[in-house]
N, CA, C and O of each residue as an XYZ file, in Angstrom:
732
protein
N     199.711     44.776    124.346
C     198.609     44.634    123.499
C     199.002     45.214    122.139
O     199.389     46.372    121.985
N     198.879     44.381    121.248
C     199.301     44.728    119.909
C     198.060     44.984    119.073
O     197.294     44.069    118.769
N     197.876     46.253    118.705
C     196.703     46.590    117.933
C     197.105     46.664    116.480
O     197.917     47.489    116.062
N     196.530     45.812    115.770
C     196.794     45.829    114.342
C     195.725     46.647    113.651
O     194.724     47.063    114.236
N     195.983     46.846    112.421
C     195.094     47.676    111.649
C     193.719     47.011    111.527
O     192.714     47.717    111.607
N     193.628     45.759    111.348
C     192.347     45.054    111.220
C     191.560     45.100    112.528
O     190.337     45.242    112.532
N     192.284     44.977    113.629
C     191.632     45.006    114.913
C     191.050     46.392    115.182
O     189.919     46.489    115.659
N     191.769     47.446    114.898
C     191.298     48.802    115.091
C     190.099     49.054    114.181
O     189.126     49.707    114.557
N     190.207     48.518    112.991
C     189.116     48.665    112.039
C     187.849     47.963    112.569
O     186.760     48.525    112.448
N     187.953     46.791    113.135
C     186.818     46.038    113.707
C     186.242     46.777    114.908
O     185.024     46.892    115.048
N     187.120     47.278    115.772
C     186.641     48.006    116.953
C     185.914     49.278    116.512
O     184.928     49.650    117.149
N     186.336     49.932    115.496
C     185.694     51.136    114.971
C     184.296     50.825    114.443
O     183.333     51.541    114.720
N     184.212     49.748    113.683
C     182.896     49.377    113.150
C     181.931     48.982    114.270
O     180.755     49.341    114.223
N     182.400     48.269    115.246
C     181.537     47.866    116.366
C     181.051     49.099    117.118
O     179.880     49.191    117.489
N     181.965     50.048    117.342
C     181.555     51.259    118.053
C     180.560     52.076    117.215
O     179.620     52.647    117.767
N     180.753     52.140    115.900
C     179.812     52.845    115.030
C     178.457     52.158    115.079
O     177.434     52.839    115.140
N     178.417     50.833    115.053
C     177.157     50.088    115.123
C     176.454     50.317    116.463
O     175.234     50.472    116.507
N     177.224     50.340    117.557
C     176.623     50.587    118.864
C     176.025     51.996    118.937
O     174.923     52.186    119.453
N     176.763     52.978    118.416
C     176.241     54.347    118.413
C     174.976     54.432    117.555
O     173.998     55.067    117.950
N     174.998     53.792    116.382
C     173.826     53.797    115.502
C     172.642     53.095    116.173
O     171.508     53.563    116.071
N     172.893     51.997    116.844
C     171.826     51.269    117.551
C     171.237     52.117    118.665
O     170.017     52.156    118.827
N     172.084     52.802    119.444
C     171.610     53.665    120.525
C     170.790     54.813    119.951
O     169.755     55.176    120.511
N     171.243     55.388    118.835
C     170.499     56.482    118.218
C     169.160     55.981    117.668
O     168.158     56.694    117.739
N     169.135     54.755    117.119
C     167.890     54.181    116.606
C     166.899     53.967    117.741
O     165.714     54.272    117.604
N     167.382     53.449    118.848
C     166.499     53.227    119.999
C     165.963     54.560    120.522
O     164.774     54.678    120.818
N     166.833     55.559    120.635
C     166.402     56.883    121.091
C     165.393     57.502    120.140
O     164.401     58.088    120.572
N     165.653     57.369    118.824
C     164.730     57.916    117.825
C     163.387     57.195    117.869
O     162.341     57.826    117.721
N     163.408     55.871    118.072
C     162.166     55.090    118.173
C     161.349     55.549    119.380
O     160.134     55.716    119.282
N     162.005     55.749    120.502
C     161.298     56.218    121.695
C     160.706     57.605    121.471
O     159.583     57.887    121.890
N     161.479     58.473    120.799
C     160.979     59.818    120.522
C     159.778     59.778    119.576
O     158.821     60.529    119.764
N     159.816     58.905    118.554
C     158.705     58.776    117.609
C     157.461     58.266    118.330
O     156.357     58.754    118.086
N     157.633     57.299    119.206
C     156.487     56.773    119.964
C     155.891     57.844    120.879
O     154.673     57.910    121.042
N     156.742     58.682    121.475
C     156.243     59.772    122.319
C     155.439     60.768    121.484
O     154.386     61.235    121.917
N     155.931     61.092    120.294
C     155.199     62.021    119.430
C     153.889     61.396    118.974
O     152.872     62.085    118.905
N     153.894     60.087    118.659
C     152.660     59.397    118.274
C     151.641     59.441    119.408
O     150.449     59.635    119.171
N     152.111     59.263    120.632
C     151.218     59.317    121.786
C     150.616     60.713    121.930
O     149.426     60.849    122.214
N     151.431     61.752    121.736
C     150.924     63.118    121.816
C     149.899     63.380    120.706
O     148.881     64.032    120.937
N     150.174     62.864    119.494
C     149.241     63.034    118.381
C     147.916     62.330    118.702
O     146.840     62.873    118.454
N     148.011     61.121    119.254
C     146.801     60.373    119.618
C     145.995     61.151    120.665
O     144.774     61.257    120.549
N     146.670     61.696    121.690
C     145.971     62.484    122.709
C     145.315     63.722    122.100
O     144.199     64.086    122.471
N     146.002     64.356    121.177
C     145.442     65.537    120.514
C     144.212     65.155    119.690
O     143.226     65.892    119.673
N     144.264     64.007    119.007
C     143.117     63.554    118.224
C     141.926     63.262    119.140
O     140.788     63.589    118.804
N     142.191     62.642    120.305
C     141.112     62.373    121.252
C     140.492     63.670    121.746
O     139.269     63.772    121.847
N     141.312     64.652    122.051
C     140.753     65.924    122.524
C     139.975     66.620    121.404
O     138.975     67.286    121.671
N     140.422     66.472    120.161
C     139.676     67.037    119.032
C     138.304     66.381    118.920
O     137.306     67.061    118.684
N     138.253     65.060    119.087
C     136.973     64.345    119.016
C     136.055     64.809    120.141
O     134.864     65.022    119.914
N     136.597     64.970    121.366
C     135.773     65.434    122.485
C     135.251     66.844    122.228
O     134.085     67.134    122.498
N     136.104     67.720    121.709
C     135.673     69.082    121.424
C     134.623     69.079    120.313
O     133.668     69.854    120.362
N     134.794     68.210    119.309
C     133.808     68.123    118.226
C     132.455     67.644    118.764
O     131.409     68.131    118.334
N     132.476     66.694    119.702
C     131.225     66.244    120.315
C     130.560     67.377    121.081
O     129.344     67.555    121.006
N     131.360     68.145    121.819
C     130.804     69.285    122.544
C     130.203     70.307    121.587
O     129.136     70.861    121.852
N     130.886     70.554    120.480
C     130.376     71.506    119.490
C     129.061     71.009    118.917
O     128.112     71.780    118.771
N     129.000     69.705    118.585
C     127.753     69.139    118.053
C     126.618     69.259    119.068
O     125.490     69.600    118.713
N     126.929     68.975    120.341
C     125.916     69.085    121.389
C     125.419     70.520    121.506
O     124.214     70.752    121.597
N     126.331     71.477    121.505
C     125.938     72.877    121.640
C     125.147     73.359    120.424
O     124.214     74.150    120.563
N     125.519     72.883    119.233
C     124.759     73.247    118.032
C     123.333     72.711    118.116
O     122.374     73.409    117.788
N     123.211     71.467    118.558
C     121.882     70.868    118.705
C     121.067     71.636    119.744
O     119.887     71.918    119.535
N     121.702     71.968    120.856
C     121.024     72.715    121.903
C     120.564     74.081    121.380
O     119.445     74.513    121.655
N     121.422     74.743    120.638
C     121.076     76.051    120.078
C     119.897     75.938    119.119
O     118.975     76.753    119.160
N     119.929     74.916    118.248
C     118.832     74.731    117.294
C     117.530     74.403    118.014
O     116.463     74.883    117.631
N     117.621     73.588    119.052
C     116.427     73.232    119.811
C     115.826     74.467    120.472
O     114.616     74.686    120.412
N     116.669     75.262    121.095
C     116.162     76.463    121.768
C     115.606     77.471    120.764
O     114.603     78.131    121.037
N     116.249     77.591    119.614
C     115.725     78.524    118.618
C     114.393     78.015    118.073
O     113.497     78.807    117.783
N     114.260     76.690    117.932
C     112.975     76.129    117.498
C     111.902     76.359    118.559
O     110.744     76.610    118.228
N     112.286     76.272    119.831
C     111.320     76.526    120.893
C     110.833     77.970    120.846
O     109.651     78.247    121.051
N     111.760     78.884    120.574
C     111.358     80.289    120.463
C     110.403     80.478    119.278
O     109.399     81.184    119.376
N     110.743     79.828    118.156
C     109.874     79.939    116.977
C     108.503     79.330    117.262
O     107.479     79.887    116.867
N     108.484     78.185    117.947
C     107.204     77.556    118.293
C     106.399     78.424    119.256
O     105.176     78.505    119.148
N     107.088     79.074    120.199
C     106.393     79.952    121.139
C     105.773     81.133    120.394
O     104.632     81.511    120.659
N     106.522     81.705    119.473
C     105.988     82.832    118.702
C     104.792     82.383    117.855
O     103.785     83.084    117.772
N     104.913     81.208    117.227
C     103.810     80.675    116.427
C     102.591     80.414    117.298
O     101.468     80.714    116.893
N     102.796     79.862    118.484
C     101.698     79.595    119.408
C     101.021     80.902    119.824
O      99.794     80.994    119.869
N     101.842     81.909    120.127
C     101.270     83.187    120.547
C     100.429     83.817    119.433
O      99.384     84.409    119.704
N     100.885     83.689    118.174
C     100.172     84.313    117.060
C      98.962     83.504    116.609
O      97.883     84.056    116.398
N      99.144     82.199    116.462
C      98.121     81.370    115.821
C      97.167     80.690    116.796
O      95.949     80.797    116.651
N      97.716     79.991    117.791
C      96.882     79.098    118.593
C      96.457     79.694    119.928
O      95.304     79.529    120.328
N      97.339     80.370    120.614
C      97.019     80.955    121.907
C      96.957     79.957    123.041
O      96.276     80.205    124.037
N      97.653     78.826    122.919
C      97.692     77.865    124.020
C      98.476     78.459    125.179
O      99.432     79.206    124.974
N      98.067     78.124    126.391
C      98.771     78.608    127.569
C      99.132     77.412    128.445
O      98.427     76.404    128.471
N     100.238     77.548    129.154
C     100.670     76.495    130.068
C      99.720     76.436    131.251
O      99.164     77.459    131.651
N      99.525     75.236    131.820
C      98.627     75.131    132.973
C      99.177     75.913    134.158
O     100.389     76.025    134.339
N      98.268     76.450    134.958
C      98.649     77.183    136.160
C      98.256     76.366    137.379
O      97.492     75.406    137.278
N      98.780     76.752    138.521
C      98.581     75.962    139.737
C      97.113     75.891    140.150
O      96.700     74.914    140.775
N      96.327     76.892    139.819
C      94.927     76.908    140.220
C      94.077     75.872    139.508
O      92.935     75.635    139.903
N      94.609     75.251    138.469
C      93.839     74.250    137.726
C      93.888     72.875    138.375
O      93.174     71.967    137.950
N      94.694     72.713    139.367
C      94.853     71.401    139.983
C      94.084     71.311    141.280
O      93.699     72.325    141.863
N      93.862     70.086    141.728
C      93.157     69.833    142.980
C      94.130     70.051    144.128
O      95.297     69.670    144.036
N      93.662     70.655    145.200
C      94.541     70.998    146.311
C      94.917     69.801    147.176
O      96.014     69.788    147.735
N      94.071     68.816    147.307
C      94.394     67.696    148.172
C      93.343     66.614    148.099
O      92.443     66.655    147.260
N      93.472     65.619    149.009
C      92.570     64.483    149.012
C      91.152     64.893    149.385
O      90.183     64.333    148.872
N      91.035     65.861    150.270
C      89.700     66.283    150.700
C      88.936     66.914    149.537
O      87.746     66.661    149.349
N      89.634     67.731    148.767
C      88.970     68.353    147.627
C      88.605     67.291    146.587
O      87.559     67.383    145.945
N      89.459     66.293    146.424
C      89.173     65.202    145.503
C      87.949     64.407    145.974
O      87.090     64.047    145.169
N      87.877     64.139    147.276
C      86.733     63.404    147.823
C      85.454     64.219    147.688
O      84.382     63.648    147.487
N      85.543     65.535    147.793
C      84.366     66.384    147.667
C      83.833     66.380    146.245
O      82.659     66.682    146.029
N      84.670     66.044    145.271
C      84.221     65.999    143.881
C      83.326     64.800    143.608
O      82.552     64.811    142.651
N      83.422     63.765    144.438
C      82.598     62.577    144.239
C      81.149     62.871    144.579
O      80.842     63.336    145.677
N      80.276     62.604    143.651
C      78.849     62.841    143.863
C      78.095     61.539    143.630
O      78.584     60.628    142.962
N      76.927     61.473    144.180
C      76.077     60.308    143.942
C      75.629     60.313    142.489
O      75.522     61.370    141.868
N      75.369     59.135    141.954
C      74.956     59.025    140.548
C      73.596     59.690    140.346
O      72.703     59.576    141.184
N      73.460     60.378    139.230
C      72.196     61.032    138.890
C      71.149     59.968    138.565
O      71.511     58.822    138.299
N      69.874     60.315    138.580
C      68.826     59.310    138.339
C      68.951     58.594    136.997
O      68.640     57.405    136.931
N      69.383     59.242    135.941
C      69.458     58.593    134.632
C      70.866     58.147    134.262
O      71.113     57.808    133.104
N      71.796     58.139    135.216
C      73.193     57.800    134.912
C      73.349     56.312    134.629
O      72.632     55.496    135.209
N      74.268     55.950    133.752
C      74.479     54.526    133.482
C      75.117     53.833    134.677
O      75.731     54.474    135.531
N      74.964     52.538    134.722
C      75.539     51.747    135.797
C      77.066     51.780    135.700
O      77.606     51.890    134.599
N      77.758     51.688    136.815
C      79.218     51.647    136.752
C      79.685     50.350    136.083
O      78.974     49.346    136.081
N      80.862     50.394    135.532
C      81.412     49.219    134.843
C      81.745     48.161    135.876
O      82.357     48.446    136.906
N      81.340     46.953    135.588
C      81.624     45.845    136.497
C      82.471     44.828    135.771
O      82.313     44.606    134.570
N      83.348     44.231    136.495
C      84.254     43.241    135.916
C      83.690     41.842    136.118
O      82.992     41.570    137.095
N      84.001     40.976    135.191
C      83.534     39.595    135.280
C      84.227     38.900    136.438
O      85.386     39.181    136.741
N      83.527     38.015    137.065
C      84.073     37.270    138.186
C      84.143     35.807    137.774
O      83.133     35.235    137.365
N      85.307     35.197    137.873
C      85.503     33.830    137.422
C      85.175     32.813    138.506
O      85.256     31.612    138.247
N      84.814     33.238    139.692
C      84.527     32.292    140.759
C      83.180     31.633    140.525
O      82.170     32.298    140.295
N      83.191     30.328    140.590
C      81.963     29.560    140.435
C      81.615     29.002    141.808
O      82.493     28.467    142.485
N      80.364     29.109    142.238
C      80.043     28.566    143.556
C      80.328     27.067    143.582
O      79.883     26.313    142.717
N      81.070     26.667    144.583
C      81.489     25.269    144.687
C      80.369     24.442    145.305
O      79.698     24.875    146.242
N      80.183     23.252    144.764
C      79.217     22.319    145.341
C      79.827     21.719    146.593
O      81.044     21.564    146.691
N      78.995     21.390    147.525
C      79.522     20.786    148.744
C      80.021     19.372    148.480
O      80.827     18.846    149.246
N      79.551     18.757    147.408
C      79.968     17.389    147.106
C      81.388     17.358    146.531
O      82.217     16.544    146.939
N      81.651     18.249    145.585
C      82.930     18.178    144.875
C      84.063     18.809    145.666
O      85.222     18.463    145.436
N      83.783     19.706    146.575
C      84.832     20.323    147.363
C      85.500     21.488    146.650
O      86.412     22.090    147.218
N      85.095     21.832    145.447
C      85.669     22.958    144.723
C      85.832     22.610    143.262
O      85.977     21.442    142.902
N      85.808     23.647    142.409
C      85.908     23.387    140.982
C      87.351     23.348    140.494
O      87.616     22.823    139.412
N      88.277     23.885    141.258
C      89.680     23.892    140.846
C      90.397     22.670    141.398
O      90.022     22.120    142.434
N      91.429     22.262    140.688
C      92.234     21.150    141.171
C      93.074     21.596    142.357
O      93.516     22.743    142.426
N      93.285     20.690    143.273
C      94.087     21.018    144.445
C      95.558     21.049    144.061
O      96.009     20.247    143.244
N      96.308     21.979    144.653
C      97.750     22.051    144.413
C      98.435     20.991    145.251
O      98.088     20.787    146.415
N      99.409     20.316    144.657
C     100.104     19.236    145.337
C     101.567     19.616    145.473
O     102.184     20.065    144.508
N     102.128     19.439    146.661
C     103.530     19.736    146.897
C     104.392     18.701    146.184
O     104.141     17.506    146.336
N     105.406     19.111    145.406
C     106.247     18.137    144.724
C     107.155     17.374    145.678
O     107.658     16.306    145.329
N     107.371     17.906    146.874
C     108.275     17.249    147.823
C     107.535     16.223    148.665
O     107.912     15.052    148.714
N     106.465     16.682    149.334
C     105.792     15.778    150.264
C     104.580     15.093    149.658
O     104.139     14.064    150.170
N     104.033     15.638    148.582
C     102.851     15.056    147.963
C     101.570     15.489    148.636
O     100.498     15.020    148.254
N     101.638     16.382    149.643
C     100.447     16.842    150.351
C      99.739     17.898    149.511
O     100.368     18.661    148.777
N      98.417     17.921    149.636
C      97.644     18.902    148.884
C      97.559     20.198    149.669
O      97.664     20.206    150.895
N      97.366     21.298    148.945
C      97.267     22.609    149.590
C      95.866     22.842    150.132
O      95.685     23.654    151.039
N      94.865     22.140    149.590
C      93.499     22.309    150.070
C      93.363     21.660    151.437
O      93.931     20.597    151.687
N      92.615     22.297    152.312
C      92.408     21.761    153.649
C      91.128     20.946    153.637
O      90.064     21.499    153.358
N      91.189     19.664    153.925
C      89.969     18.866    153.964
C      89.055     19.310    155.104
O      89.481     19.983    156.042
N      87.780     18.912    154.995
C      86.798     19.320    155.998
C      87.151     18.783    157.380
O      86.911     19.445    158.390
N      87.721     17.582    157.421
C      88.097     17.008    158.712
C      89.164     17.852    159.377
O      89.139     18.063    160.590
N      90.111     18.336    158.570
C      91.171     19.165    159.133
C      90.608     20.485    159.625
O      91.060     21.011    160.642
N      89.613     21.034    158.909
C      88.989     22.283    159.350
C      88.284     22.074    160.684
O      88.366     22.909    161.585
N      87.587     20.940    160.794
C      86.878     20.658    162.043
C      87.860     20.463    163.190
O      87.607     20.900    164.312
N      88.981     19.804    162.904
C      89.970     19.595    163.970
C      90.607     20.928    164.376
O      90.952     21.116    165.543
N      90.766     21.856    163.419
C      91.315     23.160    163.766
C      90.321     23.939    164.624
O      90.712     24.631    165.563
N      89.030     23.821    164.294
C      88.027     24.507    165.100
C      88.013     23.946    166.518
O      87.875     24.695    167.485
N      88.156     22.622    166.639
C      88.183     22.005    167.967
C      89.421     22.459    168.729
O      89.371     22.661    169.942
N      90.542     22.621    168.010
C      91.768     23.047    168.666
C      91.649     24.492    169.138
O      92.192     24.847    170.184
N      90.951     25.320    168.385
C      90.803     26.719    168.796
C      89.880     26.858    170.005
O      89.979     27.826    170.759
N      88.977     25.879    170.189
C      88.118     25.931    171.363
C      88.923     25.710    172.629
O      88.615     26.262    173.685
N      89.964     24.891    172.506
C      90.777     24.563    173.668
C      91.881     25.595    173.917
O      92.628     25.465    174.886
N      91.999     26.619    173.061
C      93.079     27.589    173.202
C      92.888     28.467    174.418
O      91.808     28.562    175.001
N      93.954     29.082    174.760
C      93.985     30.023    175.868
C      93.057     31.207    175.549
O      93.070     31.672    174.409
N      92.276     31.703    176.467
C      91.379     32.830    176.187
C      92.150     34.086    175.736
O      91.626     34.910    174.986
N      93.374     34.212    176.197
C      94.193     35.358    175.785
C      94.502     35.285    174.292
O      94.467     36.298    173.593
N      94.805     34.079    173.808
C      95.099     33.887    172.381
C      93.852     34.132    171.548
O      93.937     34.693    170.456
N      92.695     33.716    172.051
C      91.440     33.979    171.345
C      91.206     35.483    171.220
O      90.781     35.967    170.171
N      91.481     36.206    172.282
C      91.290     37.663    172.264
C      92.231     38.307    171.248
O      91.839     39.235    170.541
N      93.469     37.820    171.174
C      94.418     38.360    170.201
C      93.950     38.105    168.768
O      94.058     38.979    167.908
N      93.426     36.895    168.516
C      92.926     36.586    167.181
C      91.734     37.471    166.828
O      91.613     37.944    165.698
N      90.865     37.688    167.797
C      89.688     38.537    167.556
C      90.123     39.980    167.273
O      89.580     40.629    166.378
N      91.099     40.477    168.034
C      91.592     41.844    167.825
C      92.233     41.984    166.447
O      92.053     42.998    165.773
N      92.973     40.974    166.037
C      93.615     41.028    164.719
C      92.574     41.038    163.612
O      92.725     41.762    162.627
N      91.520     40.244    163.759
C      90.467     40.207    162.743
C      89.737     41.544    162.683
O      89.454     42.044    161.594
N      89.428     42.127    163.839
C      88.723     43.405    163.831
C      89.625     44.521    163.312
O      89.144     45.457    162.673
N      90.923     44.432    163.581
C      91.850     45.445    163.071
C      91.907     45.399    161.548
O      91.903     46.441    160.892
N      91.959     44.191    160.988
C      92.002     44.101    159.526
C      90.715     44.641    158.913
O      90.755     45.257    157.848
N      89.594     44.426    159.556
C      88.331     44.971    159.055
C      88.332     46.494    159.130
O      87.874     47.165    158.205
N      88.848     47.041    160.234
C      88.886     48.498    160.382
C      89.834     49.134    159.372
O      89.549     50.209    158.846
N      90.951     48.483    159.100
C      91.911     49.036    158.143
C      91.382     48.947    156.717
O      91.724     49.783    155.880
N      90.566     47.961    156.431
C      90.036     47.796    155.084
C      88.891     48.765    154.798
O      88.565     48.992    153.633
N      88.281     49.335    155.815
C      87.146     50.227    155.635
C      87.642     51.660    155.412
O      88.573     52.117    156.075
N      87.010     52.350    154.479
C      87.356     53.738    154.166
C      86.270     54.617    154.754
O      85.087     54.435    154.467
N      86.670     55.554    155.563
C      85.715     56.462    156.171
C      85.765     57.782    155.454
O      86.826     58.399    155.356
N      84.634     58.225    154.953
C      84.543     59.459    154.203
C      83.802     60.533    155.010
O      83.177     61.417    154.424
N      83.861     60.472    156.294
C      83.122     61.414    157.140
C      83.659     62.829    156.949
O      82.880     63.781    156.908
N      84.966     62.982    156.831
C      85.559     64.316    156.678
C      85.182     64.919    155.330
O      84.957     66.125    155.232
N      85.111     64.097    154.301
C      84.779     64.594    152.982
C      83.328     65.082    152.929
O      83.024     66.046    152.228
N      82.444     64.424    153.661
C      81.039     64.803    153.655
C      80.835     66.127    154.392
O      79.906     66.869    154.073
N      81.690     66.436    155.376
C      81.557     67.660    156.135
C      81.945     68.893    155.321
O      81.479     69.993    155.616
N      82.770     68.732    154.325
C      83.253     69.901    153.566
C      82.249     70.392    152.599
O      82.501     71.364    151.888
């Protein structure tokens, strides 16, 4: 292998370029690592600044509460409600209900939009119609009569169940105030 001066010179330059390239890559990686550390430090500074702002606000709020309490004590004398001001339970609430006095105004009544239906028209509202089958939601009188006839033919056990269900709904809908009257 015959190394001439030009060849040695070329190999030297190539090796210098490779070393410079490796150093550039290493320096770039180091700069990016430092940038990442700076970014993390900036994020932690922002978080700490938010905490400081929160604590300052909290301190100002509490100091204002103290000032308001002192002002209330000196000027107004308002006091917080105590437990004795509240009703103990449902029985005590029911005992508060009294019959209306002789000169008391009538209780407020709400308007009722129901109009008594004539037997001829079958009702003042339009019947709802199913978009799929076209059947109306209103039950015609013939269908009601056929249902009544069908219930006559039902098993006596089923009739008893229907009667029990109807009486149960009536009992559940009624409010008994016997305990409240005893107190």
